[in-house]
VOGU-3710 file (C-alpha; in Angstrom, 3 decimals, decimal comma):
1> xxxxxxxxxx> 88,066/155,233/37,312  87,427/158,589/35,670  86,471/159,178/32,095  89,786/160,794/31,197  91,739/157,525/31,495  93,827/156,611/28,502  92,197/154,205/26,065  93,697/150,762/26,660  95,416/148,798/23,950  93,188/146,836/21,587
11> xxxxxxxxxx> 94,332/143,210/21,743  91,938/141,514/19,319  89,427/142,541/16,712  87,000/140,653/14,484  88,277/139,399/11,156  86,572/141,545/8,484  86,755/138,644/6,019  86,436/135,390/7,989  86,763/132,138/6,062  83,357/131,106/7,407
21> xxxxxxxxxx> 80,594/133,375/8,727  80,142/133,274/12,492  76,874/132,128/14,011  76,277/135,754/15,040  76,585/136,815/11,394  74,219/134,071/10,272  71,749/135,109/12,974  71,765/138,716/11,765  71,238/137,561/8,167  68,427/135,256/9,257
31> xxxxxxxxxx> 66,836/138,058/11,256  66,824/140,352/8,231  65,122/137,667/6,156  62,565/137,035/8,900  61,663/140,702/9,196  61,364/140,987/5,446  59,105/137,913/5,272  56,670/139,078/7,947  56,608/142,608/6,498  57,684/144,484/9,620
41> xxxxxxxxxx> 59,498/147,068/7,530  62,541/147,083/9,783  66,167/146,883/8,803  68,722/144,824/10,651  70,714/146,792/13,266  73,988/147,501/11,502  76,391/147,356/14,448  76,722/145,361/17,689  75,551/148,278/19,845  72,355/148,714/17,840
51> xxxxxxxxxx> 71,672/144,981/17,919  72,122/144,978/21,692  69,778/147,955/22,125  67,093/146,114/20,178  67,623/142,943/22,225  66,907/144,728/25,528  64,081/146,981/24,325  62,056/144,406/22,364  62,281/141,462/24,753  59,449/139,594/23,044
61> xxxxxxxxxx> 60,984/139,983/19,604  64,529/139,130/20,626  63,933/136,038/22,758  61,367/134,681/20,317  63,924/135,119/17,540  66,477/133,104/19,561  63,950/130,293/19,911  63,175/130,298/16,193  66,773/130,671/14,984  67,958/127,721/17,074
71> xxxxxxxxxx> 64,810/125,739/16,251  63,662/125,174/19,809  61,209/122,263/19,919  58,117/123,233/21,874  55,977/120,224/22,764  53,189/122,728/23,225  53,470/126,125/21,586  53,230/129,287/23,689  49,790/130,783/24,162  48,605/132,021/20,785
81> xxxxxxxxxx> 47,280/135,389/21,946  50,776/136,516/22,891  52,801/138,219/20,152  55,475/135,780/18,989  54,941/133,782/22,184  57,181/135,791/24,459  56,131/137,509/27,668  53,072/139,440/28,838  54,946/141,455/31,440  58,547/142,344/32,105
91> xxxxxxxxxx> 58,293/143,160/35,785  60,969/141,877/38,163  60,655/139,651/40,032  57,855/137,551/38,595  58,365/137,633/34,828  56,676/134,710/33,086  58,395/133,652/29,887  56,573/131,845/27,071  53,480/131,018/29,176  51,739/127,839/28,103
101> xxxxxxxxxx> 54,815/126,494/26,308  56,317/123,100/27,163  59,853/121,949/26,354  62,594/119,629/27,608  66,233/120,642/28,028  67,594/117,090/27,665  65,838/116,635/24,340  67,787/119,560/22,912  71,087/118,407/24,399  70,642/115,024/22,686
111> xxxxxxxxxx> 68,950/115,969/19,441  72,089/115,316/17,374  71,903/111,664/18,396  69,438/110,051/15,978  70,072/109,257/12,346  73,259/109,751/10,380  74,706/112,198/12,909  74,868/109,641/15,724  78,613/109,184/15,220  79,375/112,823/15,952
121> xxxxxxxxxx> 81,515/113,009/19,081  79,626/114,363/22,090  81,981/113,845/25,056  85,669/113,343/25,683  86,017/112,267/29,320  89,614/112,536/30,507  91,183/112,120/33,947  94,326/112,994/35,789  95,413/109,339/35,778  95,426/109,371/31,964
131> xxxxxxxxxx> 92,289/107,321/31,314  90,093/108,612/28,491  86,575/107,642/27,378  84,707/108,947/24,349  80,976/109,023/23,645  79,265/109,816/20,373  75,872/111,489/20,515  74,304/108,133/19,655  76,148/106,371/22,480  75,289/109,163/24,887
141> xxxxxxxxxx> 71,584/108,690/24,130  71,858/104,959/24,864  73,504/105,593/28,240  70,982/108,290/29,163  68,088/105,999/28,242  69,429/103,194/30,460  69,991/105,376/33,538  66,622/107,018/32,936  64,966/103,583/32,981  66,671/102,747/36,274
151> xxxxxxxxxx> 65,419/105,998/37,804  61,908/105,113/36,667  62,255/101,731/38,412  63,022/103,623/41,612  59,834/105,619/41,167  61,481/108,870/40,118  59,135/111,158/38,259  58,467/114,764/37,380  59,563/117,117/40,147  61,523/114,529/42,163
161> xxxxxxxxxx> 65,126/115,381/42,972  68,171/113,405/41,843  71,553/114,443/43,262  75,100/113,625/42,238  78,299/113,557/44,264  80,375/113,254/41,128  83,487/114,631/39,450  83,487/116,368/36,085  82,780/113,195/34,151  80,512/111,570/31,597
171> xxxxxxxxxx> 78,667/109,863/34,462  77,584/113,269/35,750  76,433/114,411/32,300  74,454/111,194/31,730  72,832/111,453/35,159  71,835/115,096/34,645  70,291/114,387/31,238  68,507/111,254/32,498  66,933/113,219/35,336  66,015/116,136/33,062
181> xxxxxxxxxx> 64,435/113,815/30,494  61,988/112,718/33,225  61,264/116,229/34,428  63,126/115,397/37,651  65,301/118,092/39,225  69,094/117,688/39,195  71,631/118,981/41,692  75,325/118,174/42,091  78,307/118,688/44,364  81,948/117,954/43,726
191> xxxxxxxxxx> 83,289/114,955/45,698  85,984/117,130/47,248  83,300/119,037/49,189  83,245/118,299/52,915  80,424/116,175/54,324  78,696/119,092/56,032  78,825/121,212/52,869  77,149/118,450/50,859  74,530/117,687/53,511  73,685/121,385/53,864
201> xxxxxxxxxx> 72,990/121,533/50,130  71,321/118,220/49,399  69,209/117,688/52,499  67,200/120,862/52,011  65,926/119,706/48,595  64,984/116,182/49,863  66,402/114,053/47,042  65,088/110,617/46,110  68,251/109,199/44,533  71,949/109,769/45,168
211> xxxxxxxxxx> 74,485/108,996/42,432  77,998/109,034/43,877  81,560/108,181/42,899  83,719/105,811/44,971  86,780/108,072/44,789  88,861/110,442/42,719  92,449/111,477/42,068  93,725/115,028/42,495  97,311/116,193/42,457  98,569/112,622/42,312
221> xxxxxxxxxx> 96,654/111,572/45,427  93,689/109,177/45,514  90,783/110,083/47,794  88,188/107,531/48,979  84,715/109,114/48,905  82,819/106,180/50,452  82,946/107,543/54,033  81,245/110,700/52,770  78,609/108,646/50,959  77,879/106,717/54,154
231> xxxxxxxxxx> 77,266/109,973/56,032  74,986/111,296/53,288  72,885/108,136/53,286  72,517/108,359/57,047  71,711/112,091/57,170  69,362/112,450/54,183  66,257/110,400/55,086  64,450/111,148/51,812  66,846/108,915/49,816  65,335/105,730/48,370
241> xxxxxxxxxx> 68,318/104,506/46,387  72,034/105,023/45,758  73,954/104,404/42,541  77,676/103,816/43,079  80,021/104,810/40,262  83,124/102,614/40,533  85,502/105,092/38,955  88,611/104,227/41,015  87,996/100,702/42,359  86,019/98,183/40,245
251> xxxxxxxxxx> 85,358/96,209/43,424  84,110/99,162/45,510  80,869/98,409/47,375  78,443/99,915/49,869  76,020/98,186/52,276  72,389/97,846/51,196  71,241/99,711/54,299  69,486/102,046/54,909  68,376/101,535/51,290  69,387/99,541/48,248
261> xxxxxxxxxx> 72,635/100,242/46,398  73,344/99,331/42,779  76,466/100,012/40,782  76,357/102,255/37,751  77,456/99,339/35,577  74,618/97,122/36,835  72,058/99,863/36,257  73,320/100,245/32,675  73,403/96,521/31,925  69,943/95,790/33,323
271> xxxxxxxxxx> 68,341/98,587/31,290  70,468/98,549/28,145  68,381/99,177/25,058  65,653/101,075/26,889  63,637/103,566/24,903  64,514/107,223/25,407  61,572/109,516/26,022  61,426/113,187/26,959  58,798/114,376/29,407  56,990/117,515/28,324
281> xxxxxxxxxx> 57,408/120,132/31,068  56,390/123,756/31,480  58,854/126,377/30,263  59,648/127,346/33,869  59,647/123,787/35,265  62,708/123,296/37,540  65,706/121,863/35,697  68,408/122,032/38,348  69,243/123,567/41,708  72,496/125,480/42,119
291> xxxxxxxxxx> 73,646/126,965/45,410  74,945/130,227/46,773  78,293/130,057/48,560  76,706/129,542/51,963  79,404/131,531/53,715  76,965/133,052/56,232  74,326/130,336/56,595  72,713/127,525/54,709  73,441/127,855/50,986  70,436/129,197/49,102
301> xxxxxxxxxx> 69,013/126,734/46,611  68,781/128,632/43,302  66,248/127,012/40,971  66,543/127,412/37,194  63,964/126,348/34,638  64,183/124,184/31,509  63,173/126,868/29,035  65,094/129,785/30,514  68,384/127,891/30,643  67,792/126,467/27,171
311> xxxxxxxxxx> 67,306/129,878/25,550  70,058/131,627/27,500  72,691/128,960/26,828  71,775/128,711/23,147  72,322/132,457/22,908  75,498/132,609/25,006  77,182/129,513/23,563  75,826/129,684/20,032  75,915/133,395/19,268  78,538/134,827/21,618
321> xxxxxxxxxx> 80,920/131,855/21,844  80,329/130,762/18,240  80,261/127,114/19,326  78,658/124,499/17,142  79,250/121,138/15,441  82,929/120,384/14,970  84,038/122,592/17,875  85,777/121,199/20,984  84,739/122,991/24,195  86,689/122,567/27,469
331> xxxxxxxxxx> 86,118/124,659/30,569  88,113/123,647/33,612  85,516/123,255/36,361  83,961/120,924/38,906  80,352/119,832/39,285  80,016/122,214/42,233  80,381/125,322/40,051  77,821/126,705/37,610  80,436/126,635/34,869  79,984/122,842/34,797
341> xxxxxxxxxx> 76,312/123,261/33,890  77,378/125,835/31,311  79,941/123,403/29,891  77,344/120,624/29,569  75,179/123,013/27,549  77,814/122,875/24,823  75,816/119,814/23,752  72,842/122,081/22,958  74,726/123,585/20,017  76,238/120,271/18,889
351> xxxxxxxxxx> 79,771/120,849/20,181  82,029/118,185/21,658  82,491/118,879/25,363  85,859/117,917/26,841  85,659/116,991/30,534  88,683/116,886/32,807  88,765/115,438/36,316  92,006/116,357/38,061  94,377/119,149/38,933  95,044/121,787/36,251
361> xxxxxxxxxx> 98,672/121,964/37,391  99,633/118,302/37,894  102,032/116,798/37,125  103,165/120,064/35,513  101,788/123,633/35,739  100,994/123,537/32,019  98,571/120,589/32,271  95,596/122,484/30,815  97,562/123,495/27,731  98,610/119,880/27,263
371> xxxxxxxxxx> 94,950/118,826/27,390  94,082/121,468/24,815  96,683/120,024/22,454  95,784/116,369/23,075  92,059/116,864/22,488  92,184/119,516/19,751  90,324/122,058/21,858  88,992/125,100/20,016  87,490/126,927/23,017  89,375/126,604/26,318
381> xxxxxxxxxx> 87,928/128,149/29,468  89,691/128,544/32,789  89,940/130,911/35,741  91,647/134,259/35,999  93,712/132,764/38,830  95,081/130,044/36,539  96,043/132,552/33,865  97,723/134,748/36,479  99,677/131,715/37,690  100,871/131,125/34,113
391> xxxxxxxxxx> 102,094/134,723/34,017  104,017/134,314/37,261  105,520/131,003/36,206  106,546/132,562/32,875  104,894/129,754/30,918  104,985/129,813/27,127  102,280/127,324/26,076  102,365/128,153/22,374  106,060/127,269/22,230  105,519/124,019/24,112
401> xxxxxxxxxx> 102,241/122,692/22,698  100,394/122,468/19,407  97,567/124,923/20,018  96,862/126,019/16,455  93,212/124,884/16,719  92,542/127,149/19,695  90,508/130,219/18,710  89,035/131,425/22,032  90,453/131,482/25,549  87,810/132,046/28,246
411> xxxxxxxxxx> 88,435/133,505/31,701  86,085/133,951/34,658  85,829/133,506/38,426  87,489/136,853/39,205  88,533/139,952/37,268  91,569/139,267/35,096  94,321/141,854/35,421  95,537/143,899/32,479  98,801/141,986/32,849  96,866/138,755/32,301
421> xxxxxxxxxx> 95,189/140,219/29,203  98,538/141,287/27,816  100,122/137,891/28,501  97,377/136,150/26,510  97,790/138,591/23,620  101,562/138,213/23,552  101,508/134,427/23,874  98,707/133,623/21,435  98,675/136,558/19,043  95,711/138,035/17,158
431> xxxxxxxxxx> 94,342/134,622/16,154  93,015/133,836/19,655  90,242/135,887/21,218  90,339/136,393/24,983  86,789/135,984/26,295  86,821/137,464/29,791  83,281/136,957/31,095  81,332/137,842/34,219  77,985/136,607/35,449  77,184/134,196/38,197
441> xxxxxxxxxx> 75,447/131,222/39,708  72,328/133,342/40,116  71,619/133,355/36,355  73,900/130,444/35,408  75,393/132,489/32,615  77,520/135,484/31,780  75,866/138,812/31,098  79,154/140,596/30,381  81,700/139,078/28,054  82,962/138,580/24,551
451> xxxxxxxxxx> 81,329/138,444/21,168  82,709/137,521/17,741  81,783/140,991/16,474  83,318/143,071/19,301  86,985/143,963/19,917  88,913/143,069/23,063  90,719/145,840/24,977  93,311/145,163/27,647  91,743/144,818/31,103  88,159/145,125/29,831
461> xxxxxxxxxx> 85,218/142,849/29,124  84,010/143,477/25,576  80,477/144,417/26,598  77,017/143,220/27,667  75,706/140,096/25,989  72,545/140,294/23,921  69,434/140,375/26,077  71,362/141,610/29,149  70,313/145,158/30,028  73,361/146,070/32,106
471> xxxxxxxxxx> 73,725/149,453/33,787  75,892/151,032/36,468  73,855/152,792/39,182  74,927/155,346/41,727  73,679/155,230/45,332  70,446/157,009/44,406  69,619/154,530/41,671  70,568/156,718/38,716  72,603/155,409/35,756  76,211/156,576/35,523
481> xxxxxxxxxx> 78,537/156,273/32,526  82,301/155,999/32,570  82,069/156,035/36,357  82,078/153,165/38,829  78,658/152,109/40,041  76,562/149,158/41,139  76,073/146,526/38,435  72,338/146,160/37,824  70,071/144,519/35,277  67,130/146,734/34,374
491> xxxxxxxxxx> 65,253/144,133/32,326  64,576/140,453/33,062  66,443/137,542/31,492  64,975/134,049/30,990  67,624/132,331/33,128  66,949/134,409/36,206  65,952/132,064/39,043  62,507/130,557/38,848  62,631/130,594/42,646  64,742/129,922/45,692
501> xxxxxxxxxx> 64,138/126,501/47,207  61,828/126,640/50,253  60,865/130,250/49,552  57,119/129,924/48,829  56,296/133,631/48,951  59,445/134,728/47,128  60,536/136,995/49,974  64,093/135,634/50,164  64,586/136,022/46,418  63,231/139,576/46,495
511> xxxxxxxxxx> 65,488/140,433/49,427  68,545/138,992/47,660  68,269/140,974/44,417  65,541/143,654/44,462  65,644/145,283/47,896  68,013/148,151/47,052  66,450/149,177/43,725  62,828/147,922/43,480  62,138/146,308/40,126  65,851/146,295/39,241
521> xxxxxxxxxx> 68,259/143,392/39,788  71,256/144,403/41,929  74,039/141,917/41,355  76,578/143,052/43,963  79,528/143,995/41,728  81,205/147,312/40,985  81,283/148,069/37,276  82,269/150,850/34,895  80,828/151,101/31,390  83,325/152,742/29,046
531> xxxxxxxxxx> 82,680/154,978/26,020  83,769/152,000/23,892  80,794/149,941/25,106  83,149/147,700/27,062  83,000/147,127/30,824  85,424/146,880/33,734  84,629/144,870/36,874  86,090/146,201/40,127  85,059/143,433/42,520  82,192/142,882/44,928
541> xxxxxxxxxx> 80,433/146,052/46,019  79,819/144,669/49,518  83,599/144,548/50,150  84,310/148,049/48,908  87,454/149,931/49,878  86,404/153,407/51,038  89,474/155,546/51,594  89,045/159,235/52,239  85,760/159,205/50,354  87,249/157,396/47,337
551> xxxxxxxxxx> 85,396/154,113/46,812  87,166/151,328/44,972  86,528/147,680/44,249  88,979/145,144/45,633  89,823/143,853/42,159  91,776/147,035/41,396  93,826/146,511/44,530  94,560/142,861/43,680  95,646/143,804/40,165  98,496/145,799/41,638
561> xxxxxxxxxx> 99,438/143,559/44,554  99,311/140,202/42,792  101,413/141,244/39,836  104,393/141,039/42,229  106,106/137,728/41,541  106,622/137,065/45,267  102,912/137,411/46,114  101,076/134,120/45,617  97,737/135,381/46,947  96,325/138,294/48,913
571> xxxxxxxxxx> 93,293/139,532/50,801  92,453/143,178/51,438  90,020/144,295/54,137  88,753/147,806/54,815  87,518/147,898/58,419  85,497/151,094/57,896  81,959/150,796/59,175  82,470/147,651/61,235  83,119/149,025/64,700  86,204/151,189/64,235
581> xxxxxxxxxx> 85,630/154,965/64,244  88,348/155,360/61,619  88,682/152,306/59,433  92,017/150,770/58,583  93,124/149,102/55,400  94,633/145,678/56,068  96,447/143,614/53,458  97,144/139,922/54,099  99,788/138,332/51,891  100,683/134,766/50,963
591> xxxxxxxxxx> 104,335/134,950/49,956  106,446/132,697/47,778  109,137/130,606/49,435  112,262/132,674/50,009  110,510/136,030/49,597  111,794/138,799/51,870  108,736/140,327/53,498  110,045/143,850/53,992  111,263/144,076/50,407  107,880/142,895/49,106
601> xxxxxxxxxx> 106,048/145,423/51,289  108,289/148,253/50,081  107,542/147,357/46,459  103,812/147,104/47,118  103,632/150,434/48,916  105,311/152,152/46,005  103,186/150,372/43,421  99,877/151,069/45,199  100,740/154,729/45,722  101,763/155,086/42,094
611> xxxxxxxxxx> 99,021/153,048/40,404  96,041/153,680/42,703  96,542/156,497/45,213  98,361/157,207/48,477  95,043/156,588/50,215  95,152/152,958/49,092  98,469/152,105/50,712  97,452/149,715/53,550  97,886/150,680/57,165  99,164/147,181/57,893
621> xxxxxxxxxx> 100,537/144,248/55,938  100,393/140,740/57,402  101,764/137,447/56,134  99,430/134,438/56,355  99,690/130,866/55,160  96,655/130,998/52,867  93,621/133,110/51,996  90,225/131,671/53,038  88,250/130,708/49,950  84,799/129,295/49,285
631> xxxxxxxxxx> 84,356/125,878/47,725  84,161/127,643/44,373  87,416/129,504/44,938  86,097/132,965/45,855  88,047/135,016/48,377  86,147/135,416/51,659  86,430/139,180/51,962  83,144/139,924/53,733  83,279/137,019/56,234  86,859/137,930/57,223
641> xxxxxxxxxx> 85,831/141,564/57,574  83,067/140,501/59,971  85,409/138,256/61,962  87,947/141,066/62,377  85,115/143,296/63,608  84,333/140,809/66,373  81,470/138,826/64,843  81,591/135,254/66,190  82,987/133,023/63,497  79,930/130,763/63,481
651> xxxxxxxxxx> 77,808/133,777/62,556  80,290/135,238/60,083  80,915/132,166/57,974  80,075/128,497/57,627  83,298/126,516/57,745  81,686/123,819/55,617  81,353/126,369/52,809  85,125/126,851/52,632  87,706/124,841/50,745  90,323/125,646/53,414
661> xxxxxxxxxx> 88,568/126,452/56,712  91,885/126,245/58,571  92,853/129,504/56,830  90,425/131,345/59,123  92,505/130,691/62,256  94,920/133,681/62,016  91,976/136,048/61,559  90,092/134,534/64,484  93,178/134,952/66,684  93,571/138,535/65,473
671> xxxxxxxxxx> 89,998/139,316/66,524  90,326/137,517/69,875  93,580/139,247/70,819  92,295/142,683/69,894  93,383/144,836/66,985  96,013/146,622/69,080  97,437/143,470/70,672  97,218/140,882/67,894  100,049/138,770/69,226  99,420/135,908/66,802
681> xxxxxxxxxx> 100,045/138,127/63,808  101,918/141,115/65,128  105,327/139,590/64,436  104,515/139,390/60,738  103,004/142,856/60,410  104,854/145,778/58,862  103,534/149,325/58,941  103,010/151,033/55,617  105,095/154,170/55,064  102,550/156,669/56,293
691> xxxxx> 98,872/156,350/57,253  96,492/155,885/54,363  94,402/158,885/55,314  97,308/161,316/55,524  97,849/161,733/51,814
//
């Protein structure tokens, strides 16, 4: 955590003589020509750091240049009196981007469709059961036009909500683009969400149309979704129509009550050949609604706008990911995670998006690598947890599969350990860049990550993305460097939420991000900015480990604990500040079959003392069956901390927001029995060798 740490090993660096210039290089060359043409007398920033400084100090110039470089089609140009059409004020919250401008996200996602390019491949839709469908950009436009026409028949128009209970499939992409083309607002949940989780999300936005799948396969098991659909139709009175996607059973049906049901195939056939039109909407017109985890109440509906998402994803995917025509982009995700929306935006830059509906580890743990080979993937994104599982299973994908087309491997969802970084470097060599990225649902993007012109160091994110003014703040709101602090954004970004749903005065949005540091976005992560310009994420700042005055993010702890081959998962809780006069450090372990608990604990105590500090050796270790996780796979550190402190479970967490609510039971019993008489867990608890505070 201190500035005197050894410089980590460099694992990847840009090719000084690439066979083809990257999009980032072409952007810099274009920018130099633009400045020369308009006579601004400026020279192009010569290095990535200088380019980034310009991007966060001249917001108008930078974001306008992104729009021009990627040839954004404004139906109505921004107000003329504004320089280069950007923004009149950069205050947060409340920034207005490109006032007066009108655009349409779907138009840009489908603009490769017309003319001679209509045979370019847009989507590869693949499933666990082996079925594959392919759509060219021309075919995708035809499908979008047909579903759009059906929505119009149902009376859907600008501002109405269309929701999807759909897997990661072409149906979901078509539905999103059809809704967006009308100026309707899209929202989706994965069909593996529980009924209450879906109702809690969809009912608050009062949708007009539900598009839902009949079932799905995961891990070799088929799941019938129709009972969930029946509950949604009964509990969401605003619905006027349901479209049933018969993905598993061609004969699947639903009753025509309480409203009419049509199948996806019928909707397509009855409107085949319809004309595709794109509604002109304001730059900040709602495009989609994403949701917070909802662990402590109703999930917040996070509204993003057409123009903000368009510009941000063009920048992130075009410049930083170097995606474009001819590239194959696969990110393993579901429609309930913002990475699905990010994946769909691969269409904006003309890439082929590869969709996968199924388990990443079925029938074999190496399923994702097999997909990458089969579909000639050039950019493969996954989670840090999946990469860590590959390390523990000692997989060697390069030896097993033909992955010579792969050039970037993306990782997000949690901080990736240095061991995970090193495994990628050793397995794939210098030809594959590891793009460890961090951002969130709030902005539907990454603001820390990789770039084709920045090196990759073990255990570190390469740096802030262009346009992201990232700082680390101490408790008094002052920037700190090469020290751990609160991750903040000091300047606005176009993809920041337009609003929260049902928050007319903006008070909930202000409370969520701007209460601690007025005018500055507090994201809720611990971060350290290094002298190299790179960044290290240490976990959520609201689940900090505070031991003897030393504050540490949970990610550092997990890096040590979960590198043990016998530890499948873990959860660390510091009870300081939640009712105990002297907080204790509790570590809950999910152990591999056959692991000897005492031996594992001995190894962990030694490793934590050696690699972190004696203060960070837990007071207690406990073995549990699983770690409670949100529907998006996040560990429930704060809710469990509240439960252990005696907060009633219904106030600490919404069970419907969890993928495995049964995992809460040991923690509930612990709290009920009392911390000194936790009979349900006491038999599995081993004391650490010495109290954490005694060192």
